[in-house]
C-alpha positions in Angstrom: -17.5 14.0 13.5 -16.3 14.9 10.1 -15.6 12.2 7.4 -11.9 11.5 7.2 -10.3 11.0 3.8 -7.6 8.4 3.7 -5.5 8.1 0.5 -4.1 4.6 0.1 -1.1 4.1 -2.1 0.8 0.8 -2.5 3.5 -0.9 -4.4 5.4 2.1 -5.8 8.4 -0.1 -6.8 10.8 2.7 -7.1 14.0 2.1 -8.9 17.5 3.4 -8.6 18.1 6.8 -10.2 18.1 6.5 -14.0 16.5 3.1 -14.1 13.0 2.3 -15.4 10.8 -0.4 -13.8 10.8 -3.4 -16.2 12.6 -1.2 -18.7 9.4 0.9 -19.5 7.9 2.5 -16.4 9.0 5.6 -14.6 7.9 4.6 -11.1 9.1 7.9 -9.5 7.0 9.9 -12.0 4.0 7.7 -11.2 4.4 8.2 -7.5 4.7 12.0 -7.8 1.6 12.0 -10.1 -0.4 10.0 -7.5 0.6 12.4 -4.7 -0.3 15.4 -6.8 -3.6 13.8 -7.6 -4.2 13.1 -3.9 -4.5 16.9 -3.4 -7.9 16.9 -5.1 -9.3 14.8 -2.2 -7.9 17.0 0.6 -6.6 13.9 2.5 -6.4 13.8 6.3 -3.7 11.1 5.9 -1.9 9.3 3.1 -0.8 5.7 3.7 1.7 3.6 1.7 1.4 -0.1 2.2 4.8 -1.4 1.2 7.1 -2.3 -1.7 8.4 1.3 -1.8 11.5 0.0 -3.6 11.7 -2.5 -6.4 14.0 -5.5 -5.6 15.7 -3.7 -2.7 16.9 -0.8 -4.7 18.6 1.9 -2.6 15.8 4.4 -2.8 14.5 4.8 0.7 16.4 7.9 1.8 15.2 9.7 -1.4 11.6 8.4 -0.9 11.5 9.6 2.7 12.5 13.1 1.5 9.8 13.0 -1.2 7.2 12.0 1.4 8.3 14.8 3.7 8.0 17.3 0.9 4.4 16.1 0.1 3.5 16.1 3.8 4.1 19.9 3.7 2.2 20.3 0.4 -0.8 18.1 1.4 -0.9 19.3 5.0 -1.2 15.7 6.4 1.0 12.8 7.5 2.2 10.1 5.1 2.4 6.8 6.9 4.5 3.9 5.4 5.1 0.3 6.1 7.6 -2.0 4.3 6.9 -4.8 1.8 8.7 -7.8 0.5 10.8 -5.6 -1.8 12.0 -3.4 1.0 15.1 -4.6 2.9 14.9 -5.0 6.7 14.8 -1.7 8.5 14.8 0.3 5.3 11.5 2.0 6.4 13.2 3.6 9.3 13.1 6.8 11.5 13.2 9.0 8.4 9.7 7.9 7.6 6.6 8.3 9.8 7.8 11.4 11.5 4.3 12.1 13.0 4.3 8.8 14.9 3.1 8.8 18.5 4.9 5.6 19.5 6.7 2.6 18.0 6.8 -1.2 18.5 9.3 -4.1 18.4 10.2 -3.4 14.8 11.4 -0.1 13.4 8.4 0.1 11.0 5.9 -0.5 13.8 4.2 2.8 14.4 1.1 4.3 16.0 -0.5 7.5 14.6 -3.8 9.1 15.5 -5.7 11.2 13.0 -8.6 13.1 14.6 -9.4 10.1 16.8 -8.7 7.4 14.2 -5.8 5.2 15.3 -3.5 3.9 12.5 -1.2 1.0 13.4 1.7 0.0 11.1 2.8 -3.7 11.0 5.8 -5.2 9.3 4.8 -8.4 7.6 8.4 -9.0 6.5 9.2 -11.5 3.8 12.0 -9.6 2.1 12.7 -11.3 -1.2 9.9 -13.8 -0.4 6.4 -13.6 -1.8 4.7 -14.6 1.4 4.6 -12.6 4.6 4.5 -13.3 8.3 3.7 -11.5 11.6 6.0 -12.6 14.3 5.1 -13.1 18.0 6.6 -9.8 19.3 4.5 -7.8 16.9 1.4 -9.7 17.7 1.9 -9.2 21.4 2.5 -5.5 20.8 -0.7 -5.3 18.7 -2.7 -7.1 21.3 -1.5 -4.8 24.0 -2.4 -1.7 22.0 -5.9 -2.9 21.2 -6.8 -3.3 24.9 -7.5 0.4 24.8 -10.0 1.4 22.0 -9.5 4.7 20.1 -12.3 7.2 19.7 -12.9 6.5 16.0 -11.5 2.9 16.1 -8.4 1.6 14.4 -7.0 0.8 11.0 -4.1 -1.6 10.5 -1.5 -1.1 7.7 0.5 -4.1 6.4 1.8 -5.2 3.1 0.6 -8.8 2.7 -3.2 -9.3 2.6 -4.5 -11.7 5.3 -6.9 -13.2 2.7 -6.3 -15.1 -0.5 -6.1 -13.5 -3.9 -8.8 -14.1 -6.4 -6.3 -14.9 -9.1 -4.9 -18.5 -8.9 -1.5 -17.2 -10.0 -1.2 -15.3 -6.7 -2.4 -18.1 -4.5 -0.2 -18.6 -1.4 1.4 -15.1 -1.6 -0.5 -13.4 1.2 0.0 -13.5 4.9 1.1 -16.9 6.1 -0.5 -16.7 9.6 -3.8 -14.8 9.2 -5.4 -16.9 11.9 -3.0 -15.5 14.5 -4.0 -11.9 13.5 -7.7 -12.8 13.4 -7.6 -14.0 17.0 -6.2 -10.7 18.2 -8.6 -8.6 16.2 -11.7 -10.5 17.5 -13.7 -8.1 19.6 -11.3 -5.2 19.1 -11.9 -1.7 17.7 -10.2 -2.5 14.4 -12.4 -1.3 11.5 -10.2 -2.3 8.6 -6.9 -3.7 7.4 -5.2 -1.8 4.5 -2.7 -3.7 2.4 -1.3 -4.1 -1.1 1.1 -6.7 -2.6 -1.3 -8.2 -5.2 -1.2 -5.2 -7.6 -5.0 -5.5 -7.9 -7.8 -3.6 -6.1 -9.9 -5.8 -3.9 -12.0 -6.1 -0.8 -12.2 -9.1 1.6 -12.9 -10.1 5.2 -10.8 -11.7 7.8 -13.4 -13.3 10.1 -15.5 -10.2 10.0 -12.8 -7.5 9.7 -12.8 -5.7 6.4 -9.6 -6.0 4.3 -9.0 -3.3 1.7 -6.4 -4.1 -1.0 -5.1 -1.1 -2.9 -4.2 -1.2 -6.6 -0.6 -0.4 -7.3 0.8 3.0 -8.1 3.5 1.4 -10.3 1.5 -1.1 -12.5 -1.4 -3.5 -12.1 -2.0 -7.0 -13.1 -5.0 -8.7 -14.7 -6.6 -11.1 -12.2 -7.6 -13.5 -14.9 -4.5 -13.5 -17.0 -1.1 -15.3 -16.4 0.8 -13.4 -13.7 3.4 -12.1 -16.1 0.8 -10.1 -18.0 0.3 -6.6 -16.6 -1.9 -3.7 -17.6 -0.9 -1.1 -20.1 1.1 2.1 -19.7 -1.7 4.1 -18.1 -2.3 1.6 -15.2 -1.4 3.6 -12.2 -4.0 3.7 -9.4 -4.5 4.4 -5.7 -7.5 4.1 -3.4 -9.6 6.6 -1.5 -11.2 5.6 1.8 -13.8 7.8 3.4 -14.1 7.0 7.1 -17.0 8.2 9.2 -18.6 7.1 12.5 -20.8 4.4 10.8 -19.0 3.3 7.7 -15.9 3.1 5.5 -16.3 3.7 1.8 -13.5 2.6 -0.6 -13.0 3.6 -4.2 -10.0 2.9 -6.6 -8.8 6.1 -8.3 -6.9 6.1 -11.6 -3.9 8.4 -11.9 -4.1 10.2 -15.3 -1.0 10.7 -17.5 -0.7 13.1 -20.3 -2.9 16.2 -21.1 -6.5 16.4 -22.2 -5.7 17.7 -25.6 -3.7 14.5 -26.3 -6.5 12.3 -25.1 -7.1 10.6 -28.5 -3.4 10.1 -29.0 -3.0 8.5 -25.6 -6.0 6.3 -26.1 -4.6 5.1 -29.4 -1.2 4.3 -27.8 -2.9 2.5 -24.9 -4.9 0.4 -27.2 -1.8 -0.7 -29.1 0.2 -1.4 -26.0 -2.2 -2.9 -23.5 0.2 -5.6 -22.3 3.7 -5.8 -21.1 5.5 -8.9 -19.8 7.5 -9.4 -16.6 10.4 -11.8 -17.3 9.7 -15.3 -16.0 12.5 -15.1 -13.4 10.7 -12.1 -11.8 7.6 -13.9 -10.9 8.6 -15.0 -7.4 9.2 -11.5 -6.1 7.3 -9.4 -8.6 4.4 -8.7 -6.3 
């Protein structure tokens, strides 16, 4: 079996046309740059774990068209689930066009990539920092997992089922991780891919690996107050390499600018390494 390359994007925080994220960040440009960068890794699949929009901005139709364009360019599916900035049912039939089946929510999908099953969950929580998996989804997931996939399964969701390392983000993950852990026990699930914290990280939920992607839009410093975010070059995604025995995970920086301007960019980054999110943004900024 060949190694599968899974490109993991999260927290794109796309704004309405003509708007900049927090007044400084062109989130659309960062997403396009990340998808172009993904070509280098010849992905078998690209996954996007929520917060496609920023604060419910009406961007999903445009985002679905962009994903369709890059599906053609990359030659692989792009699988998306919603986050707490995405209104209910905004990640709809226009997304996930390679799905094999769906579940109780419109964003619940099943894909199979060369024997690797990928299951999309909707942890909800629109305009709330914390997420939740409801009973219909959990029953659906439990039913799916009665039949193992040839290469096992990955789960996609927005809210991590583990706590953040940063105290500022405490209590902002999945509210009922124990319900999920009960279903995953003894199953073929090899990993849970999520986002939300705007920080790369790895954890475990009672033995199941949890891979938290850095954000494509901007990233935060785990040891600084939550309103402090990284500088203008802080756009990242993750690459997971999945083979029969292991999963390897590496954060990948998305480069901006040209090589000949490297010194100039470094100087600007040094002088502008911090930006602030207004205090009123904190509850839903993740």
